[in-house]
N, C-alpha and C positions, 0 to 999 in steps of 0.2 A: 532403522527404527520403525516399529510397528505401529499402525494407526489404530486409533481407539474408534472404530466404525460402529455405529448403532447395530444391535444385533439384528434388527428387522431387515438389514440388507442381506442377510444370510438365507433368507426365504425367497429373495429375487434372483431369477435365472436367466432372464432376459438381458443380453448385452444392450439392447435398445433403451430400456428403462433404468439399467444400471448406469449407462452413460449420462443420463439426465439427473439421476440421484447423486452420482458422485461429484457432477458439476455444482449442484446446489449445495453439497456438503463441503466442496472445496471453498466455496465462497464464504460459507459460514465459518470455517477455520480461519479464512485470511482476515475476515472481520474481527475475529477474536484475537487477531495477531499471532496464531499458531501456525507459522508460515511453512514449516516443514511437513505438517500433516496437510495443509492446504495444497501445496506442490504435488504431494503423493496422490491426492484425490483427484486433482486435476490430470495428471499422468494417467491414471487409471480411466478417468472419463474420455481422455483421447484415444487410448487404445481400444476401449469398447466401442466408440463411435467409429473407429476406422474399420474395425472387424464387421460391424453391422452394415456400413456402407458398402463393403466387399460383396457381402451376401446379397444386398439389394441390386447391386450391379449385375448380378448373375441370374436374377429373376426375370422372367418374361413378363410379368405382372409390374407396371409401375407403382411405386409407393411414394408419391411426390411429398406428402405430408411428413412422413417418417424420415424420409431422405433430407428435407429441408431443416428438420429438427436436429438431426444427427450432424449435418455440415454446421449449423450454428454451435453445437455443443463442442465440436472439434475445433473450431477456430477460438471459441470462448475459452477453453482450456489452455491454449497457446497464449491468449491475452491475459488470463489470470496468472499463468506462470510468469509472465513478464513483469506483472506487477508485484508479485512475490519477490522476484529477484530485485526489483528496485527497493522494496522494503529491506531486502538484506545487503543492499547498497552494491549488488552485483550489476553495476550499470552498463558495463560492455555487453554481457550476456543478454540483458534486457533489451538494449538497443538491437541487437541482432534480431531478436524475436519481432520487435515492433517494426523494423525496416522491411523484413521478409513479409509480414503481414500487410504492410501498407503497399508493396509491390503487387499483392494479389487483391487489391481493394475491389476490384469488380465483382468478387465472388462472395464478398463477405457482407455486403449489406449494411444491416442493422449494426454491426460490430464497429463501423467505421469511427463512430463517436469515442469508443473506449481507446482505439489505436490512436487517434489524434490526440487524445489527452496524454496518453503515454509517451509519444513522440514529442509534444510540446515540452513536457516535464523534462525529458532526458536531453533535448536540445538545450534547454536553459541550463542544465547542469554542465554540459561540455563547453559552454560559451558561444554555442551557435545561436547569437542572439536574434538575427533576422529571421531564421527559420521557426525558432520558438515564437516569436512575436506574432508571426503571420498565422501560424496555427492557434495561438491563443486567441486572437482577435476574433478568429472565425468561430471559435467555441464560446467566446464570451457573448458575441452577439447573439448566440442561439442557446444560451445558458437556461432559458426557460423551456427549452425542447424536452419532451418526455423522456428522451434517452440520457439525459444529464441529470434529470430529477429523479431521485430515489432516496439511497441511504446516505447520500452526501459524499461518498467516497470519491468519486470522480472530481467533484467540486474541491475537494481538499487538494487534490494534485493539481488542478488547474490553479488554485490560488497559490500553491507552492511555486508554479512556473512563474506567476508575477512576482512572487516574492525574490525569485532569483534575478529578474530581469533588470533591476529591481523596481516595481511599481507597487509600493507599500499600501497605499489606500485601497487600491483595486484589490489587492491580496487580503486585505483585512476583511473588505466587504464581502469577498467570496468565502472566506473562512466562516464568517458569521451566518452566511446563508447556508453553508454546510451543517453548521450547528443546528439551525432552524429545521433542515430537512432530518437531521439525526434524532431530533426530539419527537418527531412524528413517527419514528420507528424503534424497535428494540435494539438498537445498535449504538450502545453508549459509548463504546471505544472510539467511534468516529468523532463523535463529541469531543471526547478526551483529546484526541489526536489534534483536531483543530484548536483547542483550548491551549494545548502545549505550545504550538507554533504561534498562536497569538501573543502568548507569553513572551516568546523570544522577540516578536517585533515591538513590543512594548520595551523590553530590555534594550534594544537597539536605539530606541528613542530617548532611554534614560528614565522612562517611566517606571521605576522599580516597584513601587508599592503594587501598581497594576499587574506588573509581571509576576510578582510573588503570589498574588491573588489567584491568577490564572493557573499557575504551576499548581498551586495546592489543589485547586479544583479538579485538574486533569488528573493528578496522582491519586486523589481519593477515588474517581471512578475507576481507574484502571487497577487499583487494588481490590475493589470489589469485584472487578471482571476477571480478574487473575490473567490480564492480558501481558504476556511477558515481554514481548518485543516492543510494544508501545510503552511499557511501563520503563523499560530500558532507555528509549528515547527521551521519555519525559524526565527521567533522572539526569540524563546527560544535559538536557536543556536547563534544568535548575542548576545544575552544577556550574555552568556558564554563567548564569545570573549571579549566584553566590560569589562566583570567583570575580566577577566585575564589581561586586559590592565589597569585596575584601574579605570576605568571610572564609577564609583559607581552609579551616577544618571541614564546616559544612560542605563546601565545594569538593574537596577531597572525598568526603564520605560518598557523595552522588556520582562522581566519576567511578570510583570503585565499585559502586553497586550496578551502575550502567554496563561496565565491563564484565562483571560476573554474570549479568543476565543475558547479554549479547553471546558470551562465551558458551552459555548453556544451551544457546540455539545455534551453535557453530556458525555465528555471523561473524566471520574473521574480518570482513571489510569495515563493518560497524565497529568492532574492537578497535582496529587501527585507527579509525577517525576519533574516537574518544582517547586513545593513547596519545595522539598528537595534541589534543588539546589540554590534556591534563598536565599539570606541572610535575616535573621529574622530582622524585623524592631524593633527598640529598642523604648519603651514606654517612653515618658517623665514623669519625676517625678514632681509631683506638689510641689509648693513652701510651 
């Protein structure tokens, strides 16, 4: 798959600057839920950073500032690839990345917040409740820290961790905080991601009017943003709500739409998730 890189990158020849630019571009694509392009950008960023670090290591003159940036971009690329794999439901591959990064935490400094968020969420997915709780509580206590305040993306995953534990009230509070942060940035897809999960929490509580309202708002945002992966997840969550309400036709339509969108992104694990939840179509018996 070819990546639709901005044409301005063609005029940049420095691997140092390209590593930083691809890092930013990868985050941009991930926020837009264009996961395949995000992964490719972060892979390029990591390659460029590694190459530049090798050149610096051979120089007699130290370049401490450049080296620090390159080391950050290199680790940041791995972190973001890990989060992309989570989005694609490739949880085992993501866990391998975050565990490896955690084991080298003395060298990563600022990135430790993101790594702990990823590990907390992944542990909550595999039923490692104690490990998830310990990490989540530390992050929750420090949630106003500048490393957690930003687009709201990290808070969405921290909220999802509490949702899995399950601690619904704390999860809802964090999702709303993520929405407030997203409202201060041009990242409406993060707001939609949080709204979609809030809708699911209302569904679990049996508050269907609230659930449908949040589903509708999330899907409206994602339609405008053309965010395919998050749109697929939103359709899946709406299908589950319609299913619970007994609206079989609407539910089936949204299950099929989710499968179509996930399939277009080669997100096979996500497709499997939807297929397991969707009712099997009964075949007509010929006369």
